[in-house]
OpenMM code with the backbone's topology and positions (N, CA, C; nanometers):
from openmm import Vec3, app, unit

residues = "MET SER GLY THR SER GLY ARG LEU LEU ASP THR ALA ALA VAL ILE GLY CYS PRO HIS GLY GLY ARG VAL THR ALA ALA THR PRO PRO ALA GLY GLY VAL ARG VAL ALA GLY ALA ALA VAL ALA THR THR ALA HIS ASN TYR VAL VAL THR GLY CYS PRO HIS THR VAL ASP ARG VAL PRO MET PRO CYS VAL THR VAL ARG TRP THR ALA GLY SER SER GLY ILE THR VAL ASP GLY ALA PRO VAL LEU LEU ASP ILE SER ALA ALA GLN CYS PHE THR ALA ALA PHE VAL PRO GLN GLY PRO PRO VAL VAL GLN GLY THR GLN ARG LYS VAL THR VAL ARG".split()
positions = [
    Vec3(-2.1564, 2.6896, -4.7091),
    Vec3(-2.0718, 2.5792, -4.7467),
    Vec3(-2.0960, 2.5359, -4.8893),
    Vec3(-2.2018, 2.5767, -4.9476),
    Vec3(-2.2395, 2.5321, -5.0797),
    Vec3(-2.1327, 2.5658, -5.1825),
    Vec3(-2.0955, 2.4657, -5.2613),
    Vec3(-2.0043, 2.4880, -5.3716),
    Vec3(-1.8571, 2.4821, -5.3362),
    Vec3(-1.8196, 2.4521, -5.2126),
    Vec3(-1.6792, 2.4426, -5.1763),
    Vec3(-1.6198, 2.3182, -5.2402),
    Vec3(-1.5048, 2.3346, -5.3052),
    Vec3(-1.4421, 2.2218, -5.3712),
    Vec3(-1.2913, 2.2378, -5.3651),
    Vec3(-1.2219, 2.1302, -5.3382),
    Vec3(-1.0767, 2.1339, -5.3357),
    Vec3(-1.0221, 1.9963, -5.3071),
    Vec3(-0.8904, 1.9845, -5.3067),
    Vec3(-0.8246, 1.8562, -5.2809),
    Vec3(-0.7672, 1.8576, -5.1397),
    Vec3(-0.7859, 1.7443, -5.0696),
    Vec3(-0.7340, 1.7311, -4.9340),
    Vec3(-0.5822, 1.7412, -4.9316),
    Vec3(-0.5304, 1.8134, -4.8333),
    Vec3(-0.3870, 1.8134, -4.8098),
    Vec3(-0.3587, 1.7076, -4.7043),
    Vec3(-0.2512, 1.6358, -4.7221),
    Vec3(-0.2106, 1.5356, -4.6249),
    Vec3(-0.0588, 1.5340, -4.6178),
    Vec3(-0.0048, 1.4429, -4.5392),
    Vec3(0.1398, 1.4398, -4.5213),
    Vec3(0.2143, 1.3972, -4.6483),
    Vec3(0.1441, 1.3488, -4.7487),
    Vec3(0.2079, 1.3125, -4.8750),
    Vec3(0.2006, 1.4259, -4.9778),
    Vec3(0.1310, 1.5342, -4.9465),
    Vec3(0.1176, 1.6456, -5.0416),
    Vec3(0.2536, 1.7097, -5.0669),
    Vec3(0.2757, 1.7508, -5.1902),
    Vec3(0.3992, 1.8196, -5.2281),
    Vec3(0.3683, 1.9693, -5.2270),
    Vec3(0.4297, 2.0391, -5.1301),
    Vec3(0.4022, 2.1816, -5.1113),
    Vec3(0.5350, 2.2550, -5.1019),
    Vec3(0.5434, 2.3712, -5.1657),
    Vec3(0.6645, 2.4521, -5.1597),
    Vec3(0.6326, 2.5957, -5.1260),
    Vec3(0.7339, 2.6701, -5.0842),
    Vec3(0.7169, 2.8140, -5.0643),
    Vec3(0.7276, 2.8798, -5.2018),
    Vec3(0.6946, 3.0087, -5.2137),
    Vec3(0.6996, 3.0731, -5.3460),
    Vec3(0.8404, 3.0820, -5.4054),
    Vec3(0.9441, 3.0506, -5.3256),
    Vec3(1.0824, 3.0620, -5.3729),
    Vec3(1.1488, 2.9270, -5.3946),
    Vec3(1.0733, 2.8189, -5.3731),
    Vec3(1.1267, 2.6857, -5.3984),
    Vec3(1.1619, 2.6049, -5.2760),
    Vec3(1.1417, 2.6580, -5.1559),
    Vec3(1.1652, 2.5803, -5.0339),
    Vec3(1.0589, 2.4727, -5.0184),
    Vec3(1.0844, 2.3760, -4.9316),
    Vec3(0.9911, 2.2659, -4.9107),
    Vec3(0.9111, 2.2870, -4.7821),
    Vec3(0.7792, 2.2686, -4.7914),
    Vec3(0.6893, 2.2831, -4.6773),
    Vec3(0.6543, 2.1448, -4.6246),
    Vec3(0.6730, 2.1247, -4.4942),
    Vec3(0.6375, 1.9988, -4.4304),
    Vec3(0.5710, 2.0259, -4.2961),
    Vec3(0.4980, 1.9275, -4.2491),
    Vec3(0.4327, 1.9399, -4.1182),
    Vec3(0.5380, 1.9235, -4.0092),
    Vec3(0.5485, 2.0241, -3.9217),
    Vec3(0.6427, 2.0168, -3.8096),
    Vec3(0.5863, 1.9296, -3.6997),
    Vec3(0.4556, 1.9287, -3.6896),
    Vec3(0.3866, 1.8442, -3.5923),
    Vec3(0.2977, 1.7500, -3.6711),
    Vec3(0.3528, 1.6368, -3.7138),
    Vec3(0.2746, 1.5455, -3.7962),
    Vec3(0.1511, 1.4944, -3.7220),
    Vec3(0.0420, 1.4790, -3.7943),
    Vec3(-0.0800, 1.4269, -3.7335),
    Vec3(-0.0553, 1.2896, -3.6720),
    Vec3(-0.0944, 1.2727, -3.5449),
    Vec3(-0.0723, 1.1471, -3.4747),
    Vec3(-0.1840, 1.0465, -3.5006),
    Vec3(-0.3056, 1.0940, -3.5070),
    Vec3(-0.4181, 1.0031, -3.5256),
    Vec3(-0.5028, 1.0530, -3.6396),
    Vec3(-0.6286, 1.0689, -3.6117),
    Vec3(-0.7174, 1.1268, -3.7108),
    Vec3(-0.7456, 1.0378, -3.8292),
    Vec3(-0.7709, 1.1013, -3.9394),
    Vec3(-0.8125, 1.0329, -4.0611),
    Vec3(-0.6939, 1.0200, -4.1560),
    Vec3(-0.6863, 0.9043, -4.2197),
    Vec3(-0.5800, 0.8816, -4.3181),
    Vec3(-0.6418, 0.8517, -4.4533),
    Vec3(-0.5748, 0.8990, -4.5574),
    Vec3(-0.6157, 0.8728, -4.6948),
    Vec3(-0.4960, 0.8066, -4.7625),
    Vec3(-0.5167, 0.6846, -4.8092),
    Vec3(-0.4092, 0.6077, -4.8726),
    Vec3(-0.2858, 0.6013, -4.7820),
    Vec3(-0.3075, 0.5917, -4.6501),
    Vec3(-0.1995, 0.5791, -4.5542),
    Vec3(-0.1405, 0.7085, -4.5031),
    Vec3(-0.1743, 0.8223, -4.5635),
    Vec3(-0.1201, 0.9521, -4.5223),
    Vec3(-0.2232, 1.0269, -4.4378),
    Vec3(-0.1780, 1.0859, -4.3282),
    Vec3(-0.2675, 1.1597, -4.2392),
    Vec3(-0.3172, 1.2871, -4.3059),
    Vec3(-0.4454, 1.3157, -4.2889),
    Vec3(-0.5063, 1.4370, -4.3440),
    Vec3(-0.4581, 1.5569, -4.2635),
    Vec3(-0.4166, 1.6633, -4.3325),
    Vec3(-0.3664, 1.7850, -4.2679),
    Vec3(-0.4813, 1.8702, -4.2155),
    Vec3(-0.4596, 1.9310, -4.0982),
    Vec3(-0.5592, 2.0197, -4.0390),
    Vec3(-0.4924, 2.1474, -3.9898),
    Vec3(-0.5743, 2.2417, -3.9468),
    Vec3(-0.5229, 2.3672, -3.8923),
    Vec3(-0.4555, 2.3470, -3.7569),
    Vec3(-0.4699, 2.2289, -3.6971),
    Vec3(-0.4087, 2.2018, -3.5669),
    Vec3(-0.2589, 2.1727, -3.5779),
    Vec3(-0.2071, 2.1575, -3.6969),
    Vec3(-0.0671, 2.1223, -3.7162),
    Vec3(0.0141, 2.2445, -3.7591),
    Vec3(0.1413, 2.2462, -3.7193),
    Vec3(0.2321, 2.3537, -3.7586),
    Vec3(0.3110, 2.3086, -3.8809),
    Vec3(0.3444, 2.4034, -3.9673),
    Vec3(0.4153, 2.3730, -4.0907),
    Vec3(0.5414, 2.4574, -4.1010),
    Vec3(0.6522, 2.3940, -4.1414),
    Vec3(0.7793, 2.4630, -4.1545),
    Vec3(0.8269, 2.4586, -4.2998),
    Vec3(0.9154, 2.5521, -4.3312),
    Vec3(0.9746, 2.5593, -4.4644),
    Vec3(1.1244, 2.5366, -4.4490),
    Vec3(1.1801, 2.4495, -4.5314),
    Vec3(1.3246, 2.4282, -4.5330),
    Vec3(1.3761, 2.4529, -4.6741),
    Vec3(1.4987, 2.5013, -4.6816),
    Vec3(1.5638, 2.5188, -4.8107),
    Vec3(1.5181, 2.6380, -4.8922),
    Vec3(1.4556, 2.7378, -4.8304),
    Vec3(1.4132, 2.8567, -4.9051),
    Vec3(1.5349, 2.9443, -4.9348),
    Vec3(1.5606, 2.9755, -5.0628),
    Vec3(1.6782, 3.0530, -5.0999),
    Vec3(1.6544, 3.2046, -5.1076),
    Vec3(1.5382, 3.2525, -5.0653),
    Vec3(1.5015, 3.3938, -5.0848),
    Vec3(1.5977, 3.4893, -5.0137),
    Vec3(1.6379, 3.5939, -5.0863),
    Vec3(1.7215, 3.7006, -5.0310),
    Vec3(1.6632, 3.8355, -5.0708),
    Vec3(1.6933, 3.9373, -4.9911),
    Vec3(1.6558, 4.0754, -5.0218),
    Vec3(1.7829, 4.1576, -5.0080),
    Vec3(1.8262, 4.2205, -5.1165),
    Vec3(1.9517, 4.2967, -5.1180),
    Vec3(2.0680, 4.2131, -5.0639),
    Vec3(2.0763, 4.0889, -5.1068),
    Vec3(2.1802, 3.9923, -5.0703),
    Vec3(2.1772, 3.9499, -4.9230),
    Vec3(2.0688, 3.9815, -4.8535),
    Vec3(2.0516, 3.9378, -4.7152),
    Vec3(1.9512, 3.8226, -4.7150),
    Vec3(1.9888, 3.7085, -4.6605),
    Vec3(1.8951, 3.5956, -4.6572),
    Vec3(1.7663, 3.6310, -4.5817),
    Vec3(1.6532, 3.6051, -4.6451),
    Vec3(1.5208, 3.6277, -4.5867),
    Vec3(1.4332, 3.5071, -4.6191),
    Vec3(1.4758, 3.3884, -4.5768),
    Vec3(1.4028, 3.2677, -4.6167),
    Vec3(1.2668, 3.2540, -4.5489),
    Vec3(1.1777, 3.1871, -4.6173),
    Vec3(1.0516, 3.1464, -4.5567),
    Vec3(1.0866, 3.0378, -4.4545),
    Vec3(1.0235, 3.0416, -4.3360),
    Vec3(1.0508, 2.9400, -4.2350),
    Vec3(0.9242, 2.8741, -4.1817),
    Vec3(0.8097, 2.9364, -4.2034),
    Vec3(0.6848, 2.8803, -4.1527),
    Vec3(0.5688, 2.9153, -4.2452),
    Vec3(0.4621, 2.8371, -4.2331),
    Vec3(0.3397, 2.8622, -4.3106),
    Vec3(0.2235, 2.8662, -4.2130),
    Vec3(0.1373, 2.9639, -4.2301),
    Vec3(0.0138, 2.9707, -4.1525),
    Vec3(-0.1022, 2.9521, -4.2478),
    Vec3(-0.1846, 2.8517, -4.2178),
    Vec3(-0.3000, 2.8173, -4.3005),
    Vec3(-0.4267, 2.8705, -4.2363),
    Vec3(-0.5210, 2.9094, -4.3189),
    Vec3(-0.6543, 2.9481, -4.2743),
    Vec3(-0.7522, 2.8587, -4.3474),
    Vec3(-0.8157, 2.7708, -4.2728),
    Vec3(-0.9104, 2.6786, -4.3346),
    Vec3(-1.0319, 2.7545, -4.3832),
    Vec3(-1.0847, 2.7103, -4.4932),
    Vec3(-1.2060, 2.7703, -4.5481),
    Vec3(-1.3278, 2.7228, -4.4715),
    Vec3(-1.4401, 2.7470, -4.5270),
    Vec3(-1.5661, 2.7123, -4.4605),
    Vec3(-1.6238, 2.5828, -4.5162),
    Vec3(-1.5383, 2.4832, -4.5373),
    Vec3(-1.5871, 2.3568, -4.5923),
    Vec3(-1.6743, 2.2823, -4.4922),
    Vec3(-1.6516, 2.3064, -4.3630),
    Vec3(-1.7275, 2.2364, -4.2604),
    Vec3(-1.6738, 2.0979, -4.2298),
    Vec3(-1.5655, 2.0566, -4.2964),
    Vec3(-1.5072, 1.9244, -4.2747),
    Vec3(-1.3991, 1.9363, -4.1672),
    Vec3(-1.4083, 1.8524, -4.0638),
    Vec3(-1.3097, 1.8559, -3.9563),
    Vec3(-1.2571, 1.7157, -3.9271),
    Vec3(-1.1386, 1.7109, -3.8683),
    Vec3(-1.0784, 1.5881, -3.8191),
    Vec3(-1.0369, 1.6168, -3.6755),
    Vec3(-1.0864, 1.5383, -3.5818),
    Vec3(-1.0586, 1.5590, -3.4397),
    Vec3(-1.0905, 1.7027, -3.3971),
    Vec3(-1.1943, 1.7616, -3.4565),
    Vec3(-1.2398, 1.8956, -3.4213),
    Vec3(-1.1690, 2.0099, -3.4919),
    Vec3(-1.0652, 1.9822, -3.5694),
    Vec3(-0.9905, 2.0869, -3.6406),
    Vec3(-1.0263, 2.0847, -3.7890),
    Vec3(-1.0466, 2.2015, -3.8500),
    Vec3(-1.0779, 2.2052, -3.9933),
    Vec3(-0.9667, 2.1433, -4.0783),
    Vec3(-1.0055, 2.0664, -4.1794),
    Vec3(-0.9069, 2.0085, -4.2709),
    Vec3(-0.8542, 2.1164, -4.3641),
    Vec3(-0.7360, 2.0926, -4.4177),
    Vec3(-0.6776, 2.1843, -4.5146),
    Vec3(-0.6977, 2.1292, -4.6549),
    Vec3(-0.7388, 2.2166, -4.7449),
    Vec3(-0.7541, 2.1833, -4.8856),
    Vec3(-0.6516, 2.2622, -4.9657),
    Vec3(-0.6306, 2.2219, -5.0894),
    Vec3(-0.5362, 2.2952, -5.1730),
    Vec3(-0.5834, 2.4376, -5.2015),
    Vec3(-0.7088, 2.4667, -5.1742),
    Vec3(-0.7629, 2.6014, -5.1947),
    Vec3(-0.7695, 2.6819, -5.0638),
    Vec3(-0.7237, 2.6223, -4.9523),
    Vec3(-0.7219, 2.6933, -4.8245),
    Vec3(-0.6233, 2.8095, -4.8320),
    Vec3(-0.6612, 2.9227, -4.7746),
    Vec3(-0.5732, 3.0396, -4.7738),
    Vec3(-0.4528, 3.0121, -4.6843),
    Vec3(-0.3357, 3.0570, -4.7278),
    Vec3(-0.2141, 3.0367, -4.6498),
    Vec3(-0.1133, 3.1450, -4.6836),
    Vec3(-0.0165, 3.1617, -4.5945),
    Vec3(0.0884, 3.2614, -4.6135),
    Vec3(0.2187, 3.2054, -4.5567),
    Vec3(0.3280, 3.2218, -4.6322),
    Vec3(0.4609, 3.1863, -4.5836),
    Vec3(0.5191, 3.3087, -4.5135),
    Vec3(0.5983, 3.2848, -4.4067),
    Vec3(0.6568, 3.3936, -4.3287),
    Vec3(0.8045, 3.3684, -4.3027),
    Vec3(0.8791, 3.4782, -4.2831),
    Vec3(1.0182, 3.4698, -4.2388),
    Vec3(1.0191, 3.4477, -4.0881),
    Vec3(1.1382, 3.4324, -4.0304),
    Vec3(1.1508, 3.4173, -3.8854),
    Vec3(1.1021, 3.5423, -3.8131),
    Vec3(1.1068, 3.6587, -3.8804),
    Vec3(1.0598, 3.7850, -3.8217),
    Vec3(0.9122, 3.8099, -3.8550),
    Vec3(0.8430, 3.7069, -3.9044),
    Vec3(0.7002, 3.7123, -3.9398),
    Vec3(0.6683, 3.8115, -4.0520),
    Vec3(0.7626, 3.8265, -4.1466),
    Vec3(0.7386, 3.9080, -4.2655),
    Vec3(0.6705, 3.8180, -4.3678),
    Vec3(0.5526, 3.8569, -4.4193),
    Vec3(0.4837, 3.7742, -4.5195),
    Vec3(0.5658, 3.7629, -4.6475),
    Vec3(0.5710, 3.6415, -4.7027),
    Vec3(0.6505, 3.6154, -4.8222),
    Vec3(0.5677, 3.5701, -4.9413),
    Vec3(0.4402, 3.5464, -4.9215),
    Vec3(0.3552, 3.4980, -5.0295),
    Vec3(0.2963, 3.3625, -4.9968),
    Vec3(0.2006, 3.3189, -5.0774),
    Vec3(0.1339, 3.1913, -5.0506),
    Vec3(0.2193, 3.0717, -5.0919),
    Vec3(0.2012, 2.9588, -5.0229),
    Vec3(0.2711, 2.8375, -5.0646),
    Vec3(0.2144, 2.7867, -5.1966),
    Vec3(0.2919, 2.7026, -5.2622),
    Vec3(0.2524, 2.6441, -5.3895),
    Vec3(0.2244, 2.4959, -5.3671),
    Vec3(0.0991, 2.4558, -5.3886),
    Vec3(0.0609, 2.3153, -5.3738),
    Vec3(0.0765, 2.2488, -5.5093),
    Vec3(0.1657, 2.1481, -5.5160),
    Vec3(0.1950, 2.0839, -5.6435),
    Vec3(0.1312, 1.9471, -5.6583),
    Vec3(0.1041, 1.8801, -5.5489),
    Vec3(0.0450, 1.7476, -5.5558),
    Vec3(-0.0392, 1.7207, -5.4330),
    Vec3(-0.1591, 1.6644, -5.4524),
    Vec3(-0.2514, 1.6401, -5.3426),
    Vec3(-0.3190, 1.5048, -5.3581),
    Vec3(-0.4086, 1.4741, -5.2638),
    Vec3(-0.4842, 1.3495, -5.2662),
    Vec3(-0.6183, 1.3708, -5.3367),
    Vec3(-0.7198, 1.3105, -5.2820),
    Vec3(-0.8518, 1.3082, -5.3429),
    Vec3(-0.9257, 1.4421, -5.3337),
    Vec3(-1.0138, 1.4605, -5.4293),
    Vec3(-1.0948, 1.5814, -5.4351),
    Vec3(-1.2134, 1.5704, -5.3395),
    Vec3(-1.2474, 1.6845, -5.2738),
    Vec3(-1.3600, 1.6919, -5.1810),
    Vec3(-1.4548, 1.7988, -5.2313),
    Vec3(-1.5827, 1.7664, -5.2386),
    Vec3(-1.6833, 1.8650, -5.2771),
    Vec3(-1.7934, 1.8640, -5.1708),
    Vec3(-1.8234, 1.9817, -5.1164),
    Vec3(-1.9285, 1.9955, -5.0158),
    Vec3(-2.0419, 2.0715, -5.0791),
    Vec3(-2.1629, 2.0180, -5.0692),
    Vec3(-2.2790, 2.0819, -5.1322),
    Vec3(-2.3758, 2.1320, -5.0319),
] * unit.nanometer
topology = app.Topology()
chain = topology.addChain("A")
for resn in residues:
    res = topology.addResidue(resn, chain)
    for name in ("N", "CA", "C"):
        topology.addAtom(name, app.Element.getBySymbol(name[0]), res)
């Protein structure tokens, strides 16, 4: 865990797919920990993409979901690892074709685990 550093993701974070779609929590955190009023995001929540304009050979292939893999920060909320802006993630089409990592544009406070 030594040296892990990143910014907490929460329901106020501005996240997009690599093509400009918007990423939001499909299952918003009900309880848990809040930072400045916004619930902290964890691996227990599902994330969807809306408005992705991606096409392949003029066939729409939009990103529709994001799968996050929490790092080894050791920080959990209600038993689920929290998501940081440095957490590994991948956007997928409805057919589960990988489309690339999401783009985190705005986050909350920085977390450092030593």
